[in-house]
C-alpha positions in Angstrom: 86.3 65.8 96.0 87.2 69.4 96.5 90.8 70.6 96.1 92.9 72.5 98.5 92.3 75.7 96.4 88.5 75.2 96.5 88.6 74.7 100.3 90.8 77.8 100.7 88.1 79.7 98.8 85.3 78.2 100.9 87.1 79.0 104.2 87.7 82.6 103.0 84.1 83.0 102.0 83.0 81.6 105.4 85.3 84.0 107.3 84.1 87.0 105.2 80.4 86.0 105.7 80.4 86.6 109.5 78.3 83.4 109.9 79.0 80.6 112.3 80.5 77.5 110.8 77.3 75.7 111.4 75.1 78.2 109.5 77.6 78.6 106.7 78.2 74.9 106.2 74.4 74.1 106.3 73.9 76.8 103.7 76.7 75.5 101.5 76.0 71.8 102.0 78.9 70.5 104.0 79.9 69.8 107.6 81.1 72.5 110.0 84.0 70.2 111.1 85.3 70.4 107.5 85.5 74.2 107.7 87.3 74.1 111.0 89.7 71.4 109.8 90.5 73.2 106.5 91.0 76.5 108.2 93.5 74.9 110.6 95.2 73.0 107.7 95.5 76.1 105.5 96.9 78.2 108.3 99.4 75.4 109.4 100.6 74.9 105.8 100.9 78.6 105.1 99.7 80.4 102.0 99.5 78.6 98.7 100.5 80.1 95.4 97.4 81.3 93.4 96.1 79.1 90.7 95.1 80.3 87.3 91.4 79.9 88.2 91.6 82.0 91.3 90.4 85.6 91.3 93.2 88.0 92.2 92.7 89.7 95.6 92.9 93.1 94.1 89.4 92.6 92.5 87.8 91.8 95.9 85.6 94.4 97.6 87.8 96.1 100.2 86.9 95.6 103.9 86.9 98.7 106.0 87.7 98.8 109.7 86.6 101.5 112.2 89.1 104.3 112.6 89.3 106.6 115.6 91.1 109.9 114.9 92.7 111.5 117.9 94.5 114.8 118.2 98.3 114.6 118.2 99.2 116.0 121.6 102.9 115.2 121.4 105.0 118.4 121.2 107.2 118.8 118.2 110.8 118.9 119.4 113.0 120.6 116.8 116.7 120.0 117.0 119.0 123.0 117.4 120.9 124.2 114.3 124.7 124.1 114.6 126.8 126.6 112.7 130.5 125.7 112.5 132.6 128.7 111.8 136.0 128.6 110.0 137.8 129.5 113.2 136.6 126.3 114.9 133.8 127.9 117.0 130.3 126.3 116.9 127.2 128.3 117.5 124.0 126.3 118.4 120.7 128.0 117.7 117.5 126.8 119.2 114.2 127.1 117.4 112.5 130.5 117.8 115.7 132.5 117.8 115.8 136.2 117.1 117.5 136.8 113.7 119.0 140.1 114.7 120.6 138.6 117.9 121.9 135.7 115.9 123.5 138.1 113.4 125.4 139.9 116.3 126.4 136.6 117.9 127.8 135.2 114.6 129.8 138.5 114.0 131.4 138.2 117.5 132.1 134.5 117.2 133.7 134.9 113.8 136.3 137.3 115.2 139.7 135.9 115.8 140.0 137.4 119.2 139.3 135.1 122.2 135.8 135.3 123.7 
């Protein structure tokens, strides 16, 4: 009689094979109902801890899925920079600012005289 671990391996091989339960079971020598029942049972019970005889998953051949690459059309929204001056004034600078203009604004904002 096959163990739970053996059935887990069988069900996994069946699912990887892409074959119907009938074809896979006929090829392996057991009944399709057994595959369906064990798949249900294993899923209902959750994953079992690996035994010492099981092959680690990291040694399996990876399965690749189709990928569709699309251009990123969402605009990048940069946050404004906030400059807090010692006199309590705050200057908010949006992306794409003119450095020369910012320099003049900071000089004016840094003055102690009211704006």
